[in-house]
C-alpha positions in Angstrom: 113.7 113.2 181.6 110.5 112.1 183.2 109.1 112.6 179.7 112.1 110.5 178.1 111.3 108.2 180.9 107.6 107.8 180.0 107.9 107.6 176.3 110.3 104.8 176.4 108.5 103.2 179.0 105.5 102.9 176.3 107.9 102.1 173.3 109.0 98.8 175.7 104.7 98.2 176.1 104.0 98.6 172.7 106.6 96.0 171.6 106.1 93.7 174.4 102.0 94.0 173.1 102.9 93.0 169.9 105.3 90.3 170.2 102.8 88.6 172.7 100.1 88.3 170.2 102.7 86.2 168.3 101.8 81.8 167.8 103.0 80.4 170.8 103.1 77.0 169.0 105.6 78.8 166.7 107.7 79.9 169.4 110.0 83.4 169.9 107.3 85.8 171.4 108.1 87.6 173.9 105.2 87.6 175.4 105.7 83.7 175.9 107.4 82.0 179.2 111.1 81.8 178.1 112.7 78.4 179.3 116.3 78.4 180.8 118.3 75.5 181.5 117.2 72.3 182.0 113.8 73.5 180.7 113.1 75.1 183.2 110.1 77.7 182.9 112.1 81.5 183.3 109.8 84.8 184.8 106.8 85.8 182.4 107.8 89.1 180.5 104.7 90.8 180.4 104.0 94.2 179.4 103.7 95.9 183.1 107.2 93.6 183.7 108.8 94.9 181.4 108.1 98.5 182.2 109.4 97.7 185.6 112.5 96.2 184.0 113.2 99.3 182.3 112.4 102.1 185.4 114.5 99.6 187.3 117.6 99.7 184.8 116.6 103.1 184.7 117.0 104.2 188.1 120.1 101.9 188.9 121.7 104.1 185.6 120.7 107.2 187.3 122.1 106.5 190.8 125.5 105.6 189.5 125.6 108.8 187.5 124.8 110.6 191.0 127.4 108.8 192.1 130.1 109.6 189.7 129.0 112.8 189.8 129.6 113.3 194.2 132.9 111.5 193.6 134.0 114.0 190.8 133.0 116.7 193.2 130.2 118.3 191.1 127.2 120.1 192.9 124.3 118.0 190.5 124.8 115.2 188.1 124.9 116.5 185.1 121.4 116.4 182.8 121.1 113.6 179.8 121.1 115.1 176.7 118.2 114.2 174.1 118.9 112.3 171.3 120.8 113.5 168.6 118.7 115.0 165.7 118.2 112.7 162.9 119.2 115.3 160.6 122.1 117.6 161.1 120.7 121.8 160.7 121.7 124.2 158.4 124.8 126.4 159.9 125.5 129.4 158.3 127.4 132.0 159.2 126.3 134.7 162.3 125.5 137.8 161.5 128.4 140.2 161.5 130.9 137.0 161.0 130.6 136.8 157.3 133.1 137.9 154.9 131.1 138.2 151.6 130.9 134.8 150.5 128.2 132.2 151.4 130.0 129.7 150.1 132.8 129.3 152.1 133.3 127.5 155.7 130.9 129.1 158.2 131.8 130.5 161.2 129.2 130.6 164.1 129.3 130.7 167.6 126.2 129.0 168.4 124.5 125.7 166.7 120.4 126.5 165.7 118.5 123.8 167.7 116.0 123.8 170.3 117.3 121.2 172.5 118.6 122.3 175.6 121.9 121.7 175.0 125.7 123.0 174.8 128.5 121.9 173.5 132.0 121.4 175.2 135.3 122.1 173.2 138.5 122.7 174.7 141.8 123.9 172.4 145.3 123.7 171.6 146.5 121.1 173.6 149.3 122.1 176.0 148.1 120.3 178.9 147.9 117.0 179.2 146.4 116.1 182.2 145.1 112.1 182.9 142.7 113.4 185.2 140.7 114.4 182.3 140.6 111.9 180.1 139.5 109.6 183.6 136.9 112.0 185.0 135.4 112.6 181.1 135.3 109.0 180.7 133.4 108.4 184.0 131.1 111.3 184.1 130.4 110.4 180.2 130.4 114.1 179.1 131.0 114.7 175.3 133.4 117.4 174.0 135.7 118.1 170.6 138.9 118.6 170.8 140.7 121.8 168.8 144.3 120.8 168.2 147.9 122.6 167.8 150.6 120.3 166.5 153.6 122.0 168.0 151.6 121.1 171.2 150.3 117.9 170.6 153.7 116.4 169.0 155.4 116.1 173.0 152.6 113.2 173.9 150.4 112.3 170.4 149.7 109.1 173.2 147.6 111.6 175.2 145.7 112.4 172.8 145.0 108.9 171.0 143.5 107.7 173.9 141.6 110.7 174.0 140.3 109.7 170.3 140.2 105.9 171.0 137.3 106.9 173.8 135.5 108.6 171.3 136.4 112.7 171.6 136.6 113.9 167.8 140.1 115.8 167.3 139.6 119.0 165.3 142.0 121.5 163.4 143.5 124.2 165.3 146.5 124.9 162.9 150.2 123.6 163.3 151.6 126.5 165.3 149.0 128.5 166.8 150.0 131.9 164.7 147.2 134.7 164.5 146.6 134.3 160.9 144.8 137.7 159.9 148.4 138.6 160.0 149.8 136.2 157.4 149.5 135.8 153.9 147.4 133.3 152.0 149.7 131.1 151.2 150.9 131.0 154.5 147.6 130.7 156.6 147.0 127.5 154.0 150.3 125.6 155.1 149.0 126.6 158.8 145.8 125.1 158.1 146.6 122.1 155.8 149.8 121.2 157.2 147.7 120.5 160.1 145.2 118.6 158.3 147.6 116.3 157.0 149.7 115.6 160.6 146.4 114.7 162.4 145.4 112.4 159.3 148.9 111.4 159.1 148.8 110.6 163.3 145.2 110.1 164.2 143.4 108.4 161.2 141.5 111.3 160.1 141.2 114.6 158.2 139.2 116.9 160.3 136.2 118.7 159.1 136.0 121.9 161.5 138.5 124.5 162.3 138.8 126.8 165.0 141.3 129.5 164.2 143.6 130.7 166.9 142.2 133.5 168.7 138.9 133.2 166.9 140.9 135.4 164.3 140.2 135.0 160.5 139.8 136.4 157.1 139.0 135.7 154.0 141.8 134.2 152.9 141.6 132.2 156.2 138.1 130.5 155.0 139.0 130.2 151.6 142.2 128.3 153.0 140.2 126.2 155.8 137.8 125.3 152.5 140.9 124.3 150.2 141.9 121.8 153.2 138.8 120.4 153.4 137.0 121.8 156.3 133.3 122.6 156.3 132.6 124.7 159.4 134.4 126.8 161.4 132.5 126.8 165.1 134.1 129.7 167.4 132.6 130.0 170.9 129.9 131.6 173.0 131.1 131.3 176.0 134.6 130.6 178.1 135.5 128.3 180.7 138.0 128.5 183.4 138.4 127.0 186.7 137.2 129.8 188.8 134.9 131.6 186.5 132.9 132.1 183.2 133.3 134.6 180.5 130.7 135.1 178.5 130.3 136.7 174.6 126.3 137.4 174.6 124.9 140.7 176.3 122.9 138.8 178.7 126.1 136.5 180.1 124.1 133.1 179.8 123.7 130.4 178.0 121.5 129.6 175.3 120.3 126.2 173.0 123.4 125.3 171.2 125.8 127.6 172.6 129.3 126.5 171.8 131.6 126.9 175.0 135.0 127.3 174.7 138.0 126.1 177.5 141.9 125.2 176.8 144.3 122.6 177.9 145.3 124.5 180.5 147.0 123.6 184.3 148.0 125.1 187.5 151.0 126.5 185.7 148.8 128.6 183.8 145.2 128.7 185.8 144.6 129.1 189.1 143.6 125.4 189.6 143.6 122.2 187.4 141.6 121.0 184.4 139.5 119.1 187.1 138.4 122.1 188.7 137.9 123.7 185.3 135.1 120.9 184.2 133.4 121.2 187.6 133.2 125.0 187.3 131.6 124.5 183.8 129.4 121.4 184.4 128.0 123.0 187.8 127.3 126.1 185.7 125.9 124.1 182.8 123.5 121.9 184.7 122.5 124.7 187.1 121.4 126.6 183.7 118.9 123.5 182.9 121.6 122.5 179.9 122.9 119.0 179.0 126.5 119.1 177.1 125.8 117.3 174.2 128.7 116.4 171.1 129.1 118.8 168.6 129.8 116.7 165.9 126.0 115.2 166.2 125.1 118.3 165.2 127.7 120.0 163.0 129.9 118.5 160.3 
């Protein structure tokens, strides 16, 4: 964060210096005095003044973020994710997850990146907790939703509000069935049917798909490809209100890990969705990671 602040300040200084060399007689340079109402002269914008103004705004924004984190009961202020990569990394099958055909959508649990970021994903759509929408919006934490229509159709409006807040909605099948036990055509109906439903309901066909239970076979990926799916993100860790569960042997996070959780409430969990976010974010932040937007790296 300190490096980002210094770099941004240097950029501001360079811009101000460059613009300040423009001919004052021609007007428009950042280095000249601006005129306020009635022709009164405003404060001179110098390189040092621009840096100071940037630092002031940065500190104010951080103070606001810290206050919001305290409001929602987080132990630490979530870390800021770096700017997304200019080019998305190449996504390939995780070793051991291949099905013998590299032309199919890759299945993976971690995005290849050196950025200290992880990705938060929420599955199915059973719980429609308005507190979650408020919490995530106020904390400005990105996440992705993988939806199953048989649960979502009870309240499409809830997920439209989520979409309107910038959350990408992706495919988790129509009915959350165990796909590996189904023939190809039935799998295709589950995946393509959800593509059609999401386009009709939310205005866009997803490019990401997560099979229920993480269970798939070659037919699953063939069907997904035929429906326009580009990638199949699974997960490296799973968040609950009272714990984290780990796929990896070291029980830790790594750059680019995908974190799974579910739309669940107190009837199924020992806590609320807000409790789950607190647990997940406290763990992620304590381990030195920020949450980034999955679709900025994949798709």
